[in-house]
C-alpha positions as CSV (number, residue, x, y, z in Angstrom):
1,M,38.6,-112.0,-37.7
2,I,42.3,-111.2,-37.5
3,I,44.5,-110.4,-34.4
4,L,46.8,-107.4,-34.6
5,D,49.9,-107.4,-32.5
6,T,51.6,-104.4,-31.0
7,S,54.0,-103.9,-33.9
8,A,51.1,-103.7,-36.4
9,I,49.2,-101.2,-34.3
10,I,52.3,-99.0,-33.8
11,E,52.9,-99.0,-37.6
12,L,49.2,-98.2,-38.2
13,F,49.4,-95.1,-36.0
14,S,52.8,-94.0,-37.2
15,G,51.3,-93.2,-40.6
16,R,54.4,-94.6,-42.2
17,G,55.6,-97.8,-43.7
18,K,52.9,-100.4,-44.1
19,Y,50.1,-98.5,-42.4
20,K,47.9,-98.4,-45.5
21,E,48.1,-102.2,-45.9
22,I,47.2,-102.6,-42.2
23,Q,44.2,-100.3,-42.7
24,Q,43.1,-102.4,-45.7
25,Q,43.4,-105.6,-43.6
26,I,41.3,-104.1,-40.8
27,Q,38.7,-103.1,-43.3
28,L,38.6,-106.6,-44.8
29,H,38.5,-108.4,-41.5
30,S,37.0,-107.9,-38.1
31,A,40.0,-106.7,-35.9
32,A,40.8,-108.1,-32.5
33,I,43.7,-107.8,-30.1
34,S,45.0,-109.9,-27.2
35,A,44.4,-108.4,-23.8
36,L,48.2,-108.5,-23.4
37,T,48.5,-106.0,-26.3
38,I,46.6,-103.4,-24.2
39,N,49.5,-103.5,-21.7
40,E,52.2,-103.4,-24.4
41,L,50.5,-100.4,-26.1
42,L,49.7,-98.3,-23.0
43,V,52.7,-98.8,-20.7
44,D,55.2,-96.9,-22.9
45,A,52.8,-94.7,-24.7
46,H,53.3,-91.0,-24.7
47,P,50.6,-89.3,-22.6
48,N,49.1,-87.4,-25.6
49,K,48.8,-90.7,-27.6
50,K,47.1,-92.7,-24.9
51,E,43.6,-91.4,-25.6
52,I,43.9,-92.2,-29.3
53,L,45.1,-95.7,-28.4
54,M,42.3,-96.1,-26.0
55,Q,39.8,-95.2,-28.7
56,F,41.3,-97.9,-31.0
57,I,41.3,-100.5,-28.2
58,R,37.6,-99.8,-27.6
59,S,36.9,-100.2,-31.3
60,V,38.3,-103.8,-31.5
61,H,37.4,-107.1,-30.0
62,I,39.5,-108.0,-27.0
63,L,40.5,-111.7,-26.6
64,S,41.3,-112.7,-23.0
65,I,44.0,-115.1,-21.8
66,D,42.0,-118.0,-20.5
67,D,43.1,-121.5,-19.5
68,K,43.1,-122.8,-23.1
69,V,45.3,-120.0,-24.2
70,A,47.6,-120.5,-21.1
71,Y,48.0,-124.3,-21.8
72,K,48.6,-123.7,-25.5
73,G,51.3,-121.1,-24.5
74,V,53.0,-123.7,-22.3
75,E,53.0,-126.2,-25.2
76,I,54.5,-123.5,-27.6
77,E,57.1,-122.4,-25.1
78,E,58.2,-125.9,-24.2
79,Y,58.6,-126.7,-27.9
80,L,60.6,-123.6,-28.5
81,I,62.9,-124.2,-25.5
82,N,63.5,-127.8,-26.6
83,H,64.5,-126.5,-30.0
84,G,66.8,-123.8,-28.6
85,I,64.5,-121.0,-29.8
86,M,64.1,-118.0,-27.5
87,T,60.9,-115.9,-27.9
88,G,59.2,-113.5,-25.4
89,R,56.4,-114.9,-23.3
90,V,54.0,-112.2,-24.3
91,D,54.5,-113.1,-28.0
92,I,54.0,-116.7,-27.2
93,L,50.7,-116.0,-25.4
94,I,49.6,-113.8,-28.4
95,A,50.4,-116.7,-30.7
96,A,48.6,-119.1,-28.4
97,T,45.5,-116.8,-28.5
98,C,45.6,-116.9,-32.4
99,L,45.9,-120.7,-32.4
100,V,43.2,-121.3,-29.8
101,H,40.8,-119.0,-31.7
102,D,42.0,-120.2,-35.1
103,V,42.6,-116.7,-36.4
104,E,45.4,-115.1,-38.4
105,L,47.9,-112.7,-36.9
106,L,48.8,-109.4,-38.5
107,T,52.3,-108.5,-37.3
108,L,55.5,-107.0,-38.5
109,D,57.5,-109.0,-35.9
110,K,59.4,-111.8,-37.6
111,D,59.8,-113.7,-34.2
112,F,56.3,-115.1,-34.7
113,E,57.5,-117.0,-37.8
114,R,59.2,-119.4,-35.4
115,I,55.9,-120.7,-34.1
116,N,54.5,-123.8,-35.9
117,G,51.0,-123.6,-37.1
118,L,50.6,-119.9,-36.6
119,Q,48.8,-118.2,-39.6
120,I,50.5,-114.9,-40.3
121,I,49.4,-112.2,-42.6
122,K,52.5,-111.0,-44.4
123,L,52.6,-107.5,-45.7
């Protein structure tokens, strides 16, 4: 299983850039997303894109934010703060989800590279 973050999903649906590589990764692995990605995808989505995104969301496994993920997020965020590294809390919780479930992250967002131990699929 791999987790896709918002940047990978947006690229996938853009039909540009690395969308073919993302499609290949989804075909090779079971795809999942963090529950937080649902919020990121739908809040700013154009109304005529929401149904397509909803279909995609229904087709993948959704990983919730539970107490293990929350505690791992605290650990990551404290480490980053102590090292003067600023990263968004949603990204931290997505990374924590990957670490707790021991799965790779498919992302185009280089901010994730700052998180120790996170396995990232680089395209």
